[in-house]
C-alpha positions in Angstrom: 41.5 19.6 20.8 43.2 22.6 19.3 43.1 24.4 22.6 44.9 21.5 24.3 47.7 21.6 21.7 48.1 25.4 22.1 48.2 25.0 25.9 50.9 22.3 25.6 52.9 24.3 23.1 52.7 27.3 25.4 53.9 25.1 28.3 56.8 23.8 26.2 57.7 27.4 25.2 57.7 28.5 28.9 59.8 25.5 29.9 62.3 26.3 27.1 62.4 29.9 28.1 63.1 28.9 31.8 65.8 26.5 30.7 67.4 29.2 28.5 67.4 31.7 31.3 68.9 29.1 33.7 71.6 28.3 31.2 72.4 32.0 30.7 72.6 32.5 34.5 74.8 29.4 34.9 77.2 30.5 32.1 77.4 34.0 33.7 78.1 32.4 37.1 80.8 30.1 35.6 82.5 33.1 34.0 82.4 34.9 37.3 83.9 31.9 39.1 86.6 31.5 36.5 87.6 35.2 36.9 87.8 34.7 40.7 89.9 31.6 40.2 92.3 33.4 38.0 92.5 36.3 40.5 93.3 33.9 43.3 95.9 32.1 41.2 97.5 35.5 40.4 97.6 36.5 44.0 99.1 33.2 45.0 101.8 33.7 42.3 102.6 37.1 43.7 103.0 35.5 47.2 105.2 32.8 45.6 102.9 30.1 46.8 101.7 27.4 44.5 98.2 25.9 44.9 99.8 22.6 45.9 101.6 24.3 48.8 98.6 26.1 50.1 97.7 23.7 52.9 101.3 23.7 54.1 101.5 27.5 53.9 98.3 27.9 55.9 99.7 25.5 58.6 102.9 27.4 58.7 101.1 30.7 59.1 98.9 29.4 61.9 102.0 28.2 63.7 103.6 31.6 63.4 100.5 33.3 64.7 100.3 31.0 67.7 104.0 31.5 68.5 103.7 35.3 68.2 100.5 35.3 70.3 102.3 33.3 73.0 105.3 35.6 72.9 103.1 38.6 73.2 101.3 37.0 76.2 104.6 36.3 77.9 105.7 39.9 77.5 102.7 41.1 79.6 103.7 41.3 83.2 101.0 39.1 84.8 101.6 40.3 88.3 100.7 43.8 87.4 97.3 43.0 85.8 96.1 40.9 88.7 
């Protein structure tokens, strides 16, 4: 009987240790993610882009890239490369 209690107590201790380690890892990961978030927000601020404008800014940049690629393609003399 005493052996069973000791076994259960040890299992509980192991579970508590695992849970504690998981919590510590989760807290460290959360801290890391918060630092990344702050860094991204800082970079956005430097670019004068608010997080709310991000989708619009990405669309605008994609359009600019497409336009510039088309202009570059049109500058290549097609009859010379065929």
